[in-house]
C-alpha positions, 0 to 999 in steps of 0.5 A: 479490559484487556489489553488485547481487546482494547487494542486498536492494531499491531504497529511495527516501528522501524527506524534506526534512531533511538530516540524517535523509536521510543517516541513513537512507541510512547505515544502510539500505545497511549493511543491504544496501539500495540508497539513493537520497534525495531532499529533496521530492516533486519531487525524488522524482518526477525519480528515476524512482520506478518504479525503486524497489522501496519508497519511505520519504516524509515527509509535511511538505515542499514544493513537493510534500508526501508525501500529494500525491507518494503521490496522483500515484504510486498514480494512475499505473499504472506506479508504483501497486504500489510500497510507500510508508512514510511517515514523519512527526512528525504521529501523529494517527488522521486522519493516519495514516487519510489515509495508509493510505486513499491506499494507503501500506503503513505510516505510522511516526512521528517520532522512530522507532528505525532497529530499527522502521524496519528491521523495517517495511520488510522487512514491507512488503517481504515482503507486496509480494513476496507479494502480486506472486507472485500469492498472493492468489489461491487458485489459479493463475487469472489473472483473477476474475469476479463479476457485472460484476466482473473482476479480472486477477491478472496486471494487477493490476487492477479492470475494472467492466463493462469499464472499468478502474477506478483503486484503491490496492492495499488496496482491490483486495485486500480487493475480491478477498477478498470475491470469493473468498470470497461469502457469508462474513463477515469480521470487521475483524480478520480483514481486518486480519490477512489484508491488513495485516502483524502488525507494523503497527498499523492502525485497524479504521477504516481497513478501514471507509473501505476498503469505503466507497470500494470501494462507490462505485467499483464501482457499480452493484455495490457493494450487493453488499458487505453490512454485517453489524452487530456482524461484518464484511463480506461478498460476497453475491450 
């Protein structure tokens, strides 16, 4: 069978530890993925990241670290929807929130098992394919509009009063969920279960961070994202 037909997806591994890069390339290749590697963020950018289906990115690298690499990719329309999984020895809550807040899809602390990495990759790619197919929308409409906010499902972007506003996928998914269900209050747990895979452990505080950023980005309509103390968030007009 042709290698291209058999491939489960293209993955770019970005890590400054050569042994880890080689190990991940070997195991991921054995599991059916096409894999390329880069030693740092600069090399990753030179690899044309838009051509990959997912990036595994270490946080602590030079000259461009994982956080900066993610920031650049998420701010570029050609790469903003590519899933990113952070690989790092830093496992504090703040680091996790910082990574997920940039739009990363998962965060795996070193040391890790390859079985865990493979499961996380499969979960993220399933969810990415689901969203890319437009399944986040309840019907076949290409756009969703409320007040001065328009979400274009084909372009995967949001406009405020006609001006495109850059936002990571998670922010766009949360906003879509709220706009599609006006008057409904979603708990943090409900938002996490709908928009993050069950295999990923995500702090409830991540929802609060994304809501805060959303309110700023969709001004002057941020006030319509309401908080119900002890319950959660919803869209009210």
